[in-house]
C-alpha positions as CSV (number, residue, x, y, z in Angstrom):
1,M,16.3,24.9,69.2
2,T,15.3,28.0,68.2
3,R,16.9,29.0,71.5
4,L,20.0,27.8,70.7
5,L,19.8,29.4,67.6
6,Y,19.9,32.9,69.5
7,T,22.0,31.5,71.9
8,S,24.4,30.9,69.2
9,Y,23.7,34.2,67.6
10,F,24.9,36.3,71.1
11,L,28.0,33.7,71.6
12,V,29.7,37.3,69.3
13,L,29.3,40.7,68.2
14,F,26.1,40.9,66.2
15,T,26.6,43.8,63.4
16,Y,24.5,44.9,60.2
17,A,24.3,44.0,56.4
18,A,22.3,44.7,53.2
19,A,21.0,41.7,50.3
20,Q,22.1,42.9,47.1
21,D,19.2,40.7,45.6
22,P,16.3,39.0,46.2
23,D,18.1,36.1,45.4
24,D,21.0,36.3,47.3
25,L,21.8,33.6,49.5
26,R,22.1,31.4,45.9
27,S,23.8,33.4,44.3
28,A,26.6,34.2,46.9
29,A,27.3,30.7,46.7
30,Q,27.8,30.3,43.2
31,L,29.9,32.8,42.8
32,E,31.8,31.9,46.0
33,T,32.7,28.8,44.2
34,L,33.3,29.8,41.0
35,A,36.1,31.8,42.7
36,V,37.3,28.9,44.8
37,N,37.9,27.1,41.7
38,T,39.6,30.2,39.9
39,D,41.2,31.9,42.3
40,Q,40.2,35.1,41.7
41,E,36.5,37.5,42.1
42,T,34.4,37.5,38.7
43,E,33.6,41.0,37.2
44,N,31.2,39.7,35.1
45,D,27.6,40.8,35.8
46,Q,25.4,40.6,33.4
47,L,23.0,38.2,35.6
48,V,22.7,41.2,37.9
49,Q,22.0,43.4,35.3
50,F,19.5,41.5,33.8
51,L,17.6,41.1,37.6
52,Q,17.7,44.6,38.6
53,Y,16.4,45.8,35.5
54,L,13.3,43.3,36.4
55,L,12.8,44.1,39.1
56,R,11.9,47.8,37.8
57,R,9.9,46.6,34.6
58,P,9.1,42.3,35.2
59,L,8.3,40.3,32.4
60,P,5.0,39.4,31.5
61,I,4.3,36.2,32.2
62,N,1.9,35.5,29.4
63,R,3.9,37.0,26.6
64,V,7.8,35.9,27.9
65,G,9.7,33.5,26.1
66,A,11.4,30.6,27.1
67,D,14.9,32.6,26.3
68,H,14.4,35.6,28.5
69,L,13.2,32.9,31.4
70,L,16.4,30.6,30.9
71,D,18.7,34.1,31.6
72,L,16.6,33.9,35.2
73,H,19.0,30.6,35.9
74,L,16.5,30.3,38.0
75,L,14.3,27.2,36.6
76,T,15.0,23.7,35.8
77,P,14.9,22.7,32.3
78,Q,12.3,20.8,33.1
79,Q,10.5,23.8,34.7
80,L,11.0,25.8,31.9
81,N,9.5,23.4,29.8
82,S,6.5,22.4,32.1
83,F,5.5,26.7,32.2
84,V,5.7,26.0,28.4
85,Q,3.5,23.4,28.0
86,Y,1.1,24.7,31.3
87,R,0.5,27.7,28.8
88,E,-0.1,26.4,25.8
89,L,-2.6,23.9,26.9
90,F,-4.8,26.4,29.5
91,G,-4.4,29.5,28.2
92,P,-3.3,32.5,29.7
93,F,-2.1,33.2,33.8
94,R,-4.6,34.8,35.5
95,S,-3.3,35.0,38.6
96,K,-0.1,34.1,40.9
97,Y,-1.3,31.6,42.6
98,E,-2.1,29.5,39.2
99,L,1.7,28.5,39.2
100,Q,1.6,26.3,42.1
101,A,-0.5,24.0,39.4
102,I,2.5,23.8,36.7
103,P,4.3,20.8,37.4
104,F,7.8,20.7,39.1
105,W,7.4,24.4,40.4
106,D,7.8,24.5,44.0
107,L,6.9,27.2,46.9
108,E,10.7,27.7,47.0
109,T,10.6,28.3,43.3
110,I,7.3,30.4,42.4
111,R,8.9,32.3,45.7
112,K,12.2,33.0,44.1
113,I,11.0,33.8,40.5
114,L,7.6,36.1,41.1
115,P,9.6,39.1,41.9
116,Y,10.6,39.2,37.2
117,L,7.2,38.0,36.4
118,S,4.1,40.9,35.9
119,F,0.6,39.3,35.4
120,T,-0.4,42.4,34.0
121,E,-1.2,42.3,30.0
122,T,0.6,45.7,28.5
123,G,-0.5,45.0,24.7
124,E,1.4,43.9,21.5
125,V,5.1,44.2,21.6
126,N,6.6,47.6,20.2
127,K,7.8,48.0,17.2
128,L,11.7,49.8,17.0
129,T,11.4,53.3,16.2
130,S,12.5,56.7,17.8
131,K,9.6,56.2,19.9
132,V,11.6,53.8,22.3
133,I,14.2,56.2,23.9
134,S,11.6,58.0,25.5
135,K,9.6,54.1,26.6
136,G,13.5,53.0,27.3
137,Q,16.0,53.4,30.6
138,H,18.9,55.1,30.6
139,Q,21.0,54.3,33.5
140,V,25.0,56.1,34.3
141,I,27.0,53.8,36.7
142,L,30.0,55.7,38.8
143,R,32.4,53.8,40.7
144,S,35.6,54.1,42.2
145,S,37.6,52.6,44.9
146,N,41.1,53.0,46.3
147,T,43.3,51.1,49.1
148,L,44.7,53.5,52.3
149,E,47.8,51.7,52.3
150,K,50.2,52.4,50.0
151,A,51.4,49.1,48.0
152,M,55.1,48.6,46.3
153,G,54.3,48.8,43.0
154,F,53.6,53.3,43.2
155,E,56.8,54.1,45.7
156,S,59.7,55.5,44.0
157,D,62.9,54.0,43.4
158,S,66.7,55.8,44.4
159,N,65.6,57.4,40.6
160,G,62.4,58.3,41.4
161,V,60.7,55.5,39.3
162,R,57.5,54.1,39.8
163,K,56.9,50.2,39.0
164,Y,53.0,51.2,37.8
165,A,52.6,53.9,35.7
166,G,49.0,54.7,36.8
167,S,47.2,56.2,40.1
168,P,46.1,54.2,43.2
169,V,42.8,55.2,42.5
170,R,40.2,52.1,40.3
171,L,37.6,53.7,38.2
172,F,34.4,52.3,36.7
173,Y,31.7,53.9,34.5
174,R,29.2,52.4,32.9
175,Y,25.8,53.8,30.3
176,T,23.1,51.7,29.4
177,F,19.8,51.6,28.1
178,Q,17.4,49.4,27.4
179,Y,13.8,49.3,25.9
180,K,12.0,45.7,26.8
181,Q,14.1,42.8,25.9
182,Q,14.2,43.8,21.9
183,L,16.5,46.9,22.2
184,W,20.4,47.6,24.3
185,W,23.3,50.0,23.4
186,G,26.1,51.3,26.1
187,F,29.6,51.7,26.5
188,T,31.7,51.0,29.6
189,G,34.8,51.8,30.9
190,D,37.2,50.6,32.8
191,K,41.0,51.5,35.1
192,D,42.2,49.2,37.9
193,A,44.8,50.3,40.2
194,G,48.0,51.2,38.3
195,E,46.6,51.5,35.4
196,Q,46.3,54.9,33.5
197,V,43.0,56.3,32.8
198,G,41.2,54.9,29.6
199,D,42.9,51.6,29.7
200,F,39.3,49.6,28.5
201,T,36.7,51.0,26.4
202,S,33.7,48.6,25.6
203,F,31.0,49.3,23.5
204,H,28.0,47.4,22.2
205,L,24.7,47.9,20.3
206,F,22.0,45.1,20.5
207,I,18.8,44.3,18.8
208,R,16.0,41.7,18.8
209,R,12.6,41.9,17.1
210,K,10.4,39.3,15.6
211,G,11.4,38.2,11.5
212,L,13.5,36.5,10.2
213,L,16.6,38.7,10.6
214,K,15.5,37.6,14.8
215,T,19.0,39.2,16.5
216,L,21.5,42.0,15.4
217,A,24.9,42.5,18.1
218,L,27.5,45.2,16.8
219,G,29.9,46.0,18.8
220,D,30.7,43.5,22.0
221,F,29.2,40.5,22.5
222,V,29.2,36.7,23.9
223,L,28.2,33.5,22.5
224,N,26.9,30.3,24.4
225,I,27.5,27.5,22.3
226,G,26.1,24.0,23.6
227,Q,26.8,22.7,27.6
228,G,30.6,25.0,26.5
229,L,32.9,22.1,24.9
230,V,33.3,24.6,22.2
231,H,32.5,27.6,22.9
232,W,31.1,29.9,26.6
233,Q,32.0,32.9,27.6
234,G,28.9,33.9,29.6
235,L,28.8,33.1,33.5
236,A,28.9,29.9,34.1
237,F,29.1,27.5,37.2
238,G,30.3,23.7,37.9
239,K,30.2,22.1,41.1
240,T,28.0,24.0,43.0
241,S,25.1,23.7,46.2
242,E,22.8,23.5,43.8
243,V,23.8,19.8,43.0
244,M,21.1,20.2,39.6
245,G,22.7,23.1,38.3
246,V,24.7,20.4,35.6
247,Y,22.6,22.1,32.4
248,H,24.4,25.4,31.0
249,Q,21.9,27.9,30.6
250,G,22.1,31.3,28.7
251,N,21.3,32.6,25.3
252,L,23.2,31.7,22.5
253,L,24.0,35.4,22.2
254,Q,24.4,38.0,24.4
255,P,25.4,41.6,24.4
256,Y,28.0,42.6,26.7
257,R,27.8,45.6,29.2
258,S,30.7,44.3,32.4
259,G,34.4,45.4,32.9
260,G,36.1,42.4,32.5
261,E,38.7,43.1,29.1
262,W,39.3,38.9,28.4
263,N,36.1,37.4,27.8
264,F,33.8,39.1,24.6
265,H,33.9,39.2,20.8
266,R,34.2,42.8,19.2
267,G,32.7,43.1,15.6
268,I,29.3,41.4,14.1
269,A,26.8,38.8,14.6
270,A,23.3,38.1,13.2
271,Q,20.8,35.2,14.2
272,L,17.5,34.3,11.4
273,Q,15.4,32.1,12.2
274,K,12.5,30.8,9.7
275,E,9.9,28.7,11.9
276,H,11.9,25.3,13.6
277,W,15.3,26.5,11.9
278,E,17.6,29.1,13.7
279,L,21.0,30.2,12.2
280,T,23.6,32.6,13.9
281,V,26.6,33.6,12.3
282,F,29.9,36.4,14.0
283,G,32.5,37.7,13.0
284,S,35.4,39.6,15.4
285,A,38.9,41.5,15.7
286,R,39.9,42.5,18.6
287,K,43.7,43.0,20.0
288,L,44.7,41.2,22.8
289,T,47.5,41.3,25.6
290,A,50.1,38.4,24.8
291,N,53.0,37.5,26.8
292,T,55.0,37.6,23.4
293,I,58.4,36.2,22.7
294,R,60.9,38.6,21.5
295,N,64.4,38.4,19.8
296,G,65.4,41.8,19.9
297,T,63.2,43.7,18.9
298,L,61.0,41.6,16.7
299,Q,58.5,39.8,18.0
300,E,58.5,36.1,17.2
301,G,55.2,34.7,18.5
302,F,53.0,34.9,21.7
303,S,53.2,32.1,24.8
304,S,50.1,32.8,26.5
305,I,47.5,35.6,26.6
306,S,47.1,37.4,29.8
307,E,43.1,37.0,31.0
308,N,44.0,39.6,34.3
309,G,43.5,43.3,32.3
310,Y,46.1,44.5,33.6
311,H,48.5,47.4,32.4
312,R,50.6,48.6,34.6
313,T,54.1,48.3,35.0
314,K,56.4,48.2,31.4
315,G,56.2,45.1,30.3
316,E,52.0,44.6,30.8
317,L,51.8,48.2,28.4
318,A,54.5,46.8,26.1
319,D,52.8,43.1,25.7
320,R,48.6,45.5,25.6
321,N,47.4,45.3,22.4
322,S,50.3,42.7,20.7
323,L,47.9,40.5,19.1
324,L,44.9,40.4,17.1
325,Q,42.6,37.6,17.3
326,K,40.3,36.9,14.7
327,S,37.2,34.7,15.1
328,Y,34.9,34.0,13.2
329,G,31.9,31.1,13.2
330,A,28.5,30.1,13.1
331,V,25.5,27.8,14.7
332,L,22.5,26.2,13.3
333,Q,20.1,25.0,15.2
334,Y,16.4,23.1,15.5
335,L,14.2,24.2,18.3
336,T,11.3,22.5,18.9
337,G,9.6,22.4,22.6
338,R,11.0,19.0,23.8
339,F,14.1,19.0,21.5
340,R,16.5,20.9,20.4
341,A,19.6,20.3,18.2
342,G,22.4,22.1,17.0
343,V,25.8,21.8,14.6
344,S,28.6,24.8,15.2
345,A,31.8,25.3,14.1
346,V,34.1,28.7,15.6
347,A,37.9,29.3,13.3
348,Y,40.1,31.3,14.8
349,N,43.2,33.2,13.8
350,F,46.5,34.8,15.4
351,S,49.2,37.8,14.1
352,L,51.8,36.2,15.6
353,P,52.0,31.9,16.0
354,S,51.1,30.2,19.6
355,L,54.1,29.0,21.5
356,P,53.8,27.6,24.5
357,E,56.8,26.8,27.2
358,D,58.4,24.3,26.4
359,K,57.0,21.8,29.5
360,P,55.7,18.2,29.1
361,Y,51.9,19.2,30.5
362,N,52.0,21.8,27.4
363,R,52.7,18.9,24.5
364,Y,48.9,19.2,23.6
365,A,48.5,22.9,23.4
366,I,47.4,25.2,21.3
367,R,50.5,26.3,18.6
368,G,50.7,28.0,15.0
369,R,48.6,31.0,14.4
370,N,45.3,29.4,13.1
371,W,43.0,27.1,15.3
372,Y,39.5,25.7,15.4
373,N,36.6,24.5,17.2
374,S,33.7,22.1,15.5
375,G,31.0,20.2,17.7
376,I,27.2,19.3,17.4
377,H,24.4,19.8,21.0
378,Y,21.5,17.9,21.6
379,T,18.8,19.0,24.4
380,Y,15.6,16.9,24.8
381,T,12.8,16.2,27.5
382,Y,10.4,13.2,27.9
383,R,8.2,13.3,30.8
384,N,10.4,14.0,34.0
385,I,13.6,13.7,32.1
386,F,15.5,15.8,30.4
387,L,19.1,15.1,28.4
388,F,21.4,17.6,27.0
389,G,24.9,16.8,25.8
390,E,27.3,17.6,23.6
391,G,30.4,16.4,20.8
392,A,33.4,18.6,19.9
393,V,36.2,18.0,18.0
394,C,40.0,20.4,16.8
395,K,43.0,19.1,15.3
396,N,44.1,17.0,17.9
397,G,41.4,15.2,19.4
398,F,37.9,15.5,20.7
399,G,35.3,15.8,23.4
400,I,31.8,14.6,24.7
401,L,29.9,15.4,27.6
402,Q,26.6,13.7,28.1
403,G,24.3,14.4,31.0
404,M,20.5,13.6,32.5
405,V,18.3,15.7,35.0
406,M,15.7,13.3,36.2
407,S,13.0,13.5,38.8
408,I,12.7,10.3,40.2
409,H,9.7,11.4,42.6
410,H,8.2,14.9,43.2
411,K,10.6,14.8,46.4
412,V,13.8,13.6,44.9
413,D,15.5,14.8,41.9
414,L,18.8,12.8,39.9
415,S,21.2,14.3,37.6
416,I,24.5,12.5,36.1
417,V,27.1,13.8,34.3
418,Y,29.9,12.0,32.2
419,R,32.4,13.3,30.5
420,N,35.5,12.2,28.0
421,I,37.2,14.9,27.2
422,Q,40.9,13.9,25.2
423,P,44.7,15.9,26.6
424,G,44.3,16.5,22.8
425,Y,41.2,18.5,23.0
426,Q,41.7,22.0,23.2
427,S,39.2,25.2,23.8
428,L,39.8,28.6,23.7
429,Y,36.7,29.7,24.6
430,G,35.3,26.9,26.4
431,K,33.5,26.3,29.6
432,S,32.0,23.6,30.4
433,F,31.1,21.1,33.7
434,T,34.6,20.3,34.4
435,E,37.3,19.6,37.1
436,N,39.7,21.0,35.3
437,S,39.7,24.8,34.9
438,S,40.3,24.7,31.6
439,V,38.0,21.9,29.4
440,T,40.7,19.3,28.3
441,N,42.6,16.7,29.6
442,E,39.5,15.3,31.6
443,T,37.4,12.0,32.0
444,G,34.4,11.3,34.4
445,W,31.3,10.7,36.8
446,Y,29.3,13.1,38.5
447,T,25.8,11.9,40.1
448,A,23.6,13.7,42.6
449,L,21.1,13.5,44.9
450,R,18.1,16.5,45.7
451,L,15.9,15.4,48.3
452,V,12.5,17.4,50.1
453,P,12.4,14.9,53.2
454,W,9.4,17.2,55.2
455,P,8.4,20.7,54.5
456,G,10.9,23.4,55.0
457,W,14.2,20.2,54.9
458,Q,15.9,20.0,51.5
459,V,19.0,17.6,51.7
460,Q,21.3,17.5,48.3
461,A,24.5,15.8,47.8
462,Y,26.7,14.7,45.2
463,A,29.8,12.7,44.2
464,D,32.4,13.5,41.5
465,Y,35.4,10.7,40.7
466,F,37.4,11.9,37.8
467,R,40.8,10.9,36.1
468,F,43.5,12.9,34.2
469,P,44.9,10.9,31.3
470,W,47.9,13.8,31.2
471,L,50.0,15.5,33.1
472,R,49.2,19.3,34.2
473,F,50.1,22.1,35.6
474,K,51.9,21.4,39.0
475,A,51.0,18.0,38.5
476,D,53.9,15.9,36.0
477,S,52.1,12.5,35.8
478,P,48.7,11.3,35.0
479,G,46.5,11.3,37.9
480,S,42.5,10.9,39.1
481,G,40.4,12.0,42.2
482,Q,36.9,12.2,44.2
483,E,34.7,15.2,45.5
484,Y,32.0,14.7,47.7
485,F,29.6,17.1,49.0
486,L,26.5,17.2,51.6
487,Q,24.1,19.8,52.8
488,V,21.4,19.9,54.7
489,G,19.3,22.7,54.6
490,W,16.2,24.4,56.9
491,I,13.9,27.2,55.7
492,K,11.2,28.5,58.0
493,R,8.3,31.1,57.1
494,K,10.6,33.6,55.8
495,K,12.2,33.2,59.1
496,W,15.0,31.1,58.6
497,D,17.3,29.7,56.3
498,I,20.0,27.3,58.2
499,Y,21.8,25.0,56.1
500,L,24.8,23.0,57.4
501,R,27.9,21.5,54.9
502,Y,30.3,19.6,54.1
503,R,32.9,19.0,51.0
504,S,35.8,16.4,50.7
505,T,38.3,17.1,47.2
506,G,41.3,14.4,46.8
507,K,43.8,15.1,44.0
508,Q,47.7,14.4,43.0
509,E,49.8,17.4,43.2
510,N,53.8,18.2,43.0
511,I,55.5,18.3,45.8
512,S,58.7,20.3,44.9
513,G,62.4,20.0,46.9
514,N,63.8,16.6,44.8
515,Y,64.9,16.4,42.1
516,L,62.2,15.3,39.7
517,N,58.9,16.8,40.9
518,E,56.7,14.1,42.6
519,P,52.7,14.4,42.7
520,V,51.9,13.1,46.3
521,P,47.6,13.1,47.3
522,K,46.4,16.9,48.2
523,L,43.2,16.3,50.4
524,Q,40.8,19.1,51.5
525,A,37.8,18.9,53.6
526,N,35.1,21.7,54.1
527,L,32.5,22.2,57.4
528,R,30.4,25.1,57.4
529,W,27.4,26.4,59.8
530,H,25.6,29.3,57.8
531,A,22.2,30.9,59.9
532,E,20.5,34.0,59.0
533,R,17.3,35.5,60.7
534,I,15.0,37.6,59.4
535,V,13.6,39.5,62.5
536,N,11.4,42.5,61.1
537,Q,11.4,44.2,57.8
538,R,13.8,46.4,59.2
539,L,16.6,44.1,60.4
540,E,18.4,40.4,59.5
541,L,20.7,38.8,61.1
542,S,23.3,35.8,60.2
543,S,26.3,34.2,61.1
544,R,28.7,31.8,60.2
545,L,31.2,29.2,60.7
546,D,33.8,26.9,58.4
547,Q,36.4,24.7,59.7
548,V,38.4,23.6,56.6
549,W,41.2,20.4,56.6
550,Y,44.3,20.1,54.5
551,S,47.2,17.8,53.9
552,R,50.0,16.9,51.7
553,A,52.6,14.2,51.7
554,G,52.4,15.1,56.1
555,E,52.4,18.7,55.6
556,Q,48.9,19.9,57.4
557,Q,47.0,22.7,57.8
558,S,44.0,24.2,59.7
559,G,40.7,27.0,59.4
560,T,39.1,28.2,61.4
561,S,36.9,31.7,59.8
562,V,33.0,33.2,61.5
563,F,31.4,36.3,61.2
564,V,28.5,37.8,62.2
565,D,26.8,39.8,59.9
566,G,23.4,41.8,59.7
567,R,21.0,44.8,57.5
568,Y,19.4,47.5,59.4
569,Q,17.2,49.7,56.8
570,L,16.9,53.3,58.7
571,P,12.9,54.7,58.3
572,K,14.3,58.8,58.1
573,P,16.7,59.4,56.2
574,T,16.2,56.6,54.1
575,L,19.2,54.4,53.8
576,V,20.3,51.0,54.7
577,V,23.3,50.4,56.8
578,S,25.1,47.3,57.1
579,A,28.7,45.7,58.1
580,R,30.4,42.6,59.0
581,I,32.7,41.8,61.8
582,Q,35.3,38.1,60.9
583,Y,37.9,36.5,62.7
584,F,40.4,34.0,60.9
585,K,43.2,32.2,62.0
586,T,44.7,29.3,59.3
587,G,47.5,27.0,58.8
588,G,48.2,28.6,55.6
589,Y,47.3,29.9,52.2
590,D,46.7,26.2,51.6
591,S,43.9,26.5,54.3
592,R,42.2,29.6,53.1
593,I,38.6,30.2,53.5
594,Y,36.9,32.4,51.0
595,S,33.4,34.6,52.0
596,Y,31.3,36.2,49.8
597,E,30.6,39.8,50.7
598,R,27.7,41.7,50.0
599,D,28.9,45.2,47.9
600,L,28.3,47.7,45.9
601,L,25.5,46.9,43.1
602,Y,26.9,45.5,40.4
603,S,30.9,44.9,42.3
604,F,32.2,41.4,43.8
605,S,33.8,41.0,47.1
606,I,35.3,37.0,47.5
607,P,38.0,37.7,49.5
608,A,40.4,34.8,50.3
609,F,41.5,34.7,54.4
610,Y,44.3,33.1,55.7
611,D,46.8,33.7,58.2
612,K,45.7,34.9,61.3
613,G,43.4,38.4,61.7
614,F,40.2,40.0,61.5
615,R,38.2,41.8,58.5
616,Y,34.7,44.4,58.9
617,Y,33.3,45.9,56.3
618,C,30.3,49.2,57.1
619,Q,28.4,50.3,54.1
620,V,26.2,52.7,53.4
621,Q,23.2,52.8,50.9
622,G,21.2,55.6,50.0
623,K,17.4,55.1,48.7
624,P,16.1,55.8,45.2
625,A,15.5,59.2,45.0
626,R,14.3,61.6,42.0
627,I,16.1,64.3,41.6
628,G,14.3,65.8,38.2
629,R,10.6,67.3,37.7
630,R,10.7,66.4,33.9
631,L,13.4,63.6,33.5
632,H,12.4,62.0,36.6
633,V,16.1,60.7,37.4
634,K,16.5,58.2,40.4
635,L,19.5,58.6,42.2
636,Q,21.0,56.3,44.3
637,W,24.4,55.9,45.6
638,W,26.6,53.4,48.2
639,L,29.6,54.2,50.3
640,R,31.3,51.1,51.4
641,W,35.1,50.9,54.5
642,S,36.8,47.9,54.9
643,Q,39.7,46.7,56.6
644,T,41.7,43.2,56.9
645,K,43.9,43.4,59.8
646,F,46.8,40.6,60.6
647,G,49.1,40.2,62.7
648,E,52.0,42.3,63.5
649,S,54.6,41.6,61.9
650,H,53.8,40.7,58.0
651,T,52.9,41.6,54.4
652,I,50.2,41.3,52.5
653,G,50.8,40.5,48.8
654,S,53.3,40.4,46.3
655,G,55.6,41.8,43.7
656,G,54.0,44.9,43.7
657,D,50.9,44.2,44.9
658,E,53.0,43.8,48.4
659,I,51.8,46.3,51.2
660,R,54.6,46.4,54.4
661,G,52.4,46.4,56.8
662,N,49.7,44.1,58.7
663,K,47.2,45.5,57.5
664,K,45.2,46.4,54.5
665,S,41.8,49.4,54.2
666,E,39.3,49.9,50.5
667,W,37.1,52.6,50.5
668,K,34.5,52.5,47.5
669,F,31.8,54.9,46.5
670,Q,29.5,54.3,43.7
671,I,26.2,57.1,42.8
672,M,24.2,55.4,39.6
673,M,21.1,57.4,37.8
674,T,18.7,55.6,35.8
675,W,15.5,57.6,33.9
């Protein structure tokens, strides 16, 4: 088998690629699935920020709370509860080898979480005084990127006027301060290509302490309630290759430090805690970019809220900050070790009435100047069974989600999720375990199984059956669908990591051209083989083959993609060099293939490949170097070049982003100072 795998590598070229975090393969799969479901790359780097901080300043294992471990997104609910109960029963941990005695903790879990835990006693929690500034961590990030080929939006017309107001350079900057898991402050700025400098700025101050006032947030923050039926603004994944990851994990209140311009609140929030009771209240007022409906110069309402954050053209600039949204709400929770329950209510007020397009699928959409969502949620652990659920209501309907994760055997895990969300239920910031990208108009059953038949082997599978009671965008009738997933993986002594994955999904979609749109079955199947090999401490190699099949109303497409990459660390100078070469060929956009690329720290690249061409990138990363004796400033830098080349007669993109040519080239540069 080893000889066969080596032969597979040398059938194609191999180059070098750098990992962004210790658990890169798992994160890549989840972020890739998120891009497939939303058709866009995420800008939410909250999890990466949290993990990178812990690599420098790990959590003290004997004092860390369950909430902080929850933020790691590495532990199942059973594993988290087992950890807390084990520490309460047997006292402080003395060695990392003791983790093997915790129920439900396998060697793979321990390997993933060890880099973020410290077994050194650091004393009691320090009070928040002026001295924490000298003990905390400051970090400054400056990032710039640009596409070399000029898009149509940057070319002047016959009158010398360009469609885009700003330059093609994209800029990002961020300053953050953090003291342990108690104090955060900072600001963020972002300018997209085509925008003017200063388009988006963000500020946060976040305090977490012991006592009655547990948490205080000023500026920008996010709220994660229950299982996302009412409200969820943090990073959350639906159906992924981690088939047991059906439970939404995340602290209820968190500071917002990312560059996205939509999914957060701006105002004040506080958490009060007394024994087992916790109360969270918040108020927010912020201006949003909305597609306004005008009668001459008079604004009559808005049809939708823009989530992409672009302010480049005349129309986009006119809609910028055109809508004032006020939000307020409260969450009351009862918290114990095995049982947690809460009630929540969130209300919204708009400065303009919501007037969605007069389309049949918009019959139940949010309308008017006011909206609300309220719900109840709970979790309960009994031995090897973890139960969770949420029920929510709004003006026009209700939604229910109930799930279970159970360890049948130390080698077998089972998860089941049922959801029933009426077409009339609408949630402005909802993000739950659903097939739809929005939390509405869906019922379904999800069942998953994870097996560990032999050491190093793992089999994961799920089946999801869903139904849409009402019309959807691009589907002018109620419908149903199903999705199947199977993955077989093999890991050998941190040297090999190989998996074979198959995924099939089917549901209805309109076929246009007739007098009436007719929904017809749309079927898609994906097959993937992926292998990673750690050759030595300096060199890592990986390879992947993707195959996709697509069909709808007699139209059939197929696609293939193959890439090879690796990682090489130079001893002197201390550099990490990375690159990838990829070939792709598909029948069109419907058979596109997504591939996660390792990028600059805190930046994501998950392009969609379609038609025929090649893609490569090369990245150089400088290891941390001290540049100051007194401040002990550490400097890191990244430089990245990428290019996609299609066939000879080709255009890339559409509208103002259209490039007349067959290639697209991009450079990125980032420096990071930490002290």
